[in-house]
N, C-alpha and C positions, 0 to 999 in steps of 0.2 A: 501494501499502499504507501505509494507515496505523501509523502510529510503536508499536510497541507496548507502550513504556510510559501511551500512550494508553485501552489495554482495561483493560477487569476485572469478576472474576468477578461476578454476580448472587448474593444473598445465599439464596435458592435455590435455593445451584449441591446437593443433599442427604448424604446419610453418607460418613461415612467421608473417602477424596480428595476431593469434591469433582468427579466425573468426570462427573455429572446437570448439567451444567451450562452458562448463553449465556455470553456475555461480552457487555461492553456498552462504545461507547468516543461520548464527547459530542465534535460533528464542531462545533460551531460549530449552527446551523440545521439540522443534520441529528443522528441518533442510527444506529449500525450495528451491529449484533450478527450475533453469529458464535458457529458448535459451538467449544466446547473444546476438545475431542476434535479437530475437521479445525480446527485453528486456519490455514492458508495458505491453506482452500478457500472459496468464495463468500464475505460477504458478506449482510444483507440494510438498508437502509441506511430507515431513514424519512423525512420532513422531524419537524422537531421536535411541531409540532401536530396530526400521523400515532400517534405512538408513544404515549399513555396511550392513548384509542383502542383501540390493539391490543393494548397489555397488559391492557383489559376483558374483550372479548373472549375472552380465551386465559386469564380465569382466570371467566372464564363456562361454558368450551365444557367438559365432561364426561373427566374420564381418560380411557382406555381399557383 
């Protein structure tokens, strides 16, 4: 389990209380991502070199 002080909320947390967001944690050669509404559930972990392409793909995908 990743210690709570390692996580930070996305700068795109949404309006108001920021419930529509993800949190990330930098873990040396990896980046972990979790849903802020369910922080005890599963996380996605990416090698640092794969995180930027992942973000670009998300930005290129139209919202539903």
